[in-house]
C-alpha positions as CSV (number, residue, x, y, z in Angstrom):
1,M,0.0,0.0,0.0
2,K,1.2,3.5,-0.8
3,A,-0.2,6.3,1.1
4,D,-0.2,9.8,-0.3
5,E,-0.6,11.4,3.1
6,T,-1.6,10.5,6.6
7,G,-3.9,12.5,8.9
8,V,-5.7,12.5,12.2
9,L,-9.4,13.4,12.6
10,L,-10.3,14.9,15.9
11,W,-13.9,15.4,16.9
12,V,-14.3,18.1,19.5
13,K,-17.1,19.6,21.5
14,N,-15.4,23.0,22.0
15,Y,-14.8,23.6,18.4
16,E,-14.0,27.3,18.3
17,A,-11.7,27.1,21.4
18,C,-9.9,24.1,20.0
19,V,-9.4,25.7,16.6
20,E,-8.0,28.9,18.3
21,F,-5.7,26.7,20.4
22,Y,-4.2,24.8,17.5
23,E,-3.9,27.9,15.3
24,K,-2.7,30.4,18.0
25,A,-1.0,28.4,20.7
26,L,0.5,25.6,18.6
27,E,0.8,27.9,15.5
28,L,-0.3,25.2,13.1
29,K,-0.9,26.4,9.6
30,V,-4.5,26.3,8.4
31,R,-5.0,24.4,5.1
32,L,-8.8,24.7,4.9
33,K,-11.4,26.2,7.2
34,K,-15.1,25.7,7.1
35,P,-17.8,26.5,9.8
36,H,-17.7,23.0,11.2
37,L,-14.1,21.8,10.4
38,T,-10.6,23.1,10.1
39,N,-7.7,21.2,8.4
40,F,-4.2,22.0,9.8
41,Q,-0.8,21.1,8.5
42,F,0.5,18.7,11.1
43,G,4.1,17.8,10.4
44,H,4.1,15.8,7.1
45,G,0.4,15.0,7.5
46,Y,-2.7,16.8,8.7
47,L,-4.9,17.3,11.7
48,L,-8.6,17.7,10.9
49,V,-10.5,19.3,13.8
50,E,-14.2,18.8,13.4
51,K,-17.1,19.9,15.5
52,A,-18.6,16.8,17.2
53,D,-22.3,16.0,17.1
54,P,-22.9,15.1,20.7
55,K,-25.6,12.6,19.7
56,S,-23.3,10.5,17.6
57,H,-20.1,11.0,19.6
58,P,-20.6,10.5,23.3
59,G,-18.2,12.2,25.7
60,R,-15.0,10.7,26.9
61,H,-13.2,11.0,30.1
62,S,-9.9,12.9,29.8
63,A,-8.3,10.5,32.4
64,N,-8.9,7.5,30.1
65,Q,-8.0,8.8,26.6
66,P,-7.2,6.1,24.0
67,F,-4.7,8.4,22.2
68,I,-2.1,11.1,22.5
69,L,-1.2,13.6,19.7
70,R,2.6,13.6,19.8
71,I,4.7,16.3,18.2
72,N,8.4,15.6,17.9
73,V,10.5,18.7,18.3
74,P,14.2,19.5,18.5
75,D,14.1,21.0,22.0
76,V,11.2,20.1,24.3
77,Q,12.1,22.7,27.0
78,Q,12.0,25.5,24.4
79,A,8.6,24.3,23.1
80,V,7.3,24.0,26.7
81,W,8.5,27.6,27.5
82,H,6.9,28.8,24.3
83,L,3.5,27.4,25.2
84,R,3.8,28.5,28.8
85,S,4.3,32.1,27.5
86,K,0.9,31.7,25.9
87,D,-0.6,30.7,29.3
88,V,-0.9,27.0,28.4
89,E,-0.2,24.7,31.3
90,V,2.5,22.2,30.3
91,E,4.3,19.6,32.5
92,F,7.9,18.7,31.5
93,N,9.5,15.3,32.3
94,S,12.9,14.0,31.4
95,H,13.5,10.3,31.1
96,D,16.4,8.1,30.2
97,W,14.8,7.6,26.8
98,G,13.9,11.2,26.1
99,D,12.1,14.4,27.1
100,I,8.3,14.9,27.2
101,G,6.1,18.0,27.6
102,H,2.5,17.0,28.4
103,F,-0.5,19.4,27.9
104,H,-4.2,19.4,26.8
105,D,-6.3,21.3,24.3
106,P,-9.5,23.0,25.4
107,D,-11.5,19.8,24.8
108,G,-9.2,17.8,27.1
109,N,-7.3,15.9,24.4
110,R,-3.8,15.1,25.5
111,L,-0.8,16.3,23.5
112,E,2.9,15.9,24.0
113,F,6.1,17.4,22.7
114,C,8.8,14.7,22.5
115,K,12.5,14.5,21.9
116,W,14.1,11.0,21.9
117,K,17.6,10.6,23.4
């Protein structure tokens, strides 16, 4: 199989707040914007943020999320400081295998900055 591009579709309840977070705090480039969905450049793929229909997509508990959106960066501490300067709460951890910065979008989805050692 040959894939032209890969992407992640993220259904959110707080659509406007999430779009602002990904556009302003994470500074992702908008590829396409409609009233109910926004397509962002996400590394070599895309992140499609779409307004969830609460009837067809029941809520999830942020403590039990089945996924993490990970962004590999050259310097996790610099990325963490950058988000903190935008009033985003970020937790930094250094491990023997690499550095991680944990944070959440306005809908409670978990994201990480990562740098492997």
